N, C-alpha and C positions, 0 to 999 in steps of 0.2 A: 504494500500500500504506500503510495507516494503522498508526502505531506507538503502542503503549500504554505510557505512562510509569509505572513502578512505583517506589514509594518504600519502602525498607526502613528500619524503625526498630530501633534497638538496644534491647535489654532494659535496664531500669533497673538500675544497679549499687548494691550495698549500700555505704553510706558507712562507711568505717573507715580508720584509719591503719595502714599496713603498716610493720613494722620491717624495713628493708632489710639490717640487719646480721646477722640470724639467720634460719634457715629453720625456722619453727615450725609446728606443727599448729594447726588451728582452735581446739582446746580450750585450748592454751597461750596463744593470742592472746586468747581470751575471759577467761582467768584474769588476764592482765596488765591488761585493761580493768577488771575487777572490783577488782583491787588498787588501781589508780589512782583509781577512783571512791571507794573506801573511804578512801583517803588524803586526798582532797579534802574528804570529808564531815567529817573531824575538824578542819577549819579553819573560821574564822568570817570574815565580811566586815568590812573596815575601810575607811571612807570617807576618801580622801586629799584630794579637793576635790569640787566640785559635780558632776563627771562621772566621777571615777575611784574605783573600789572595787577593793580587792585582797583576796585570801584570805590570812589569817595564822593562826598558832597562837593559841589562846585567851590564852596568857600575854602575847602581843605586842599584844593588842587594847586599846591605850590612846592617849591624845593625844600622849605623848612619842614613841612609835614612829611615829605618823602624821606628826609633824613631821620626824622623822629621814628617813623614806622620801620625803616631799615635797622635802626638801633634796637627797636623792640624785637625784630626778627632775630638779630644776632644774640640778644640776651635771653631769648626764650620767653618773652612777655612777662618776665618776673617783676619788672618795674612798671608801675602805672603812673599816670600823670599826677 
């Protein structure tokens, strides 16, 4: 008797982060994503070194702030302002 091997493929899942601390509807989850994206859009990129770029408020986009953040990265964020 010959057996035929079948392979079942799972359907591709939609990529999204799930908030495990609250039971939200799909509309509320979408609203949170839109709010997060809008919040990030109000920030501007600031280059710290040749390979590191962070998003900061437009008021913090200057060389002094870049130096301060670079120092925090070097010391491991152990010192705060």
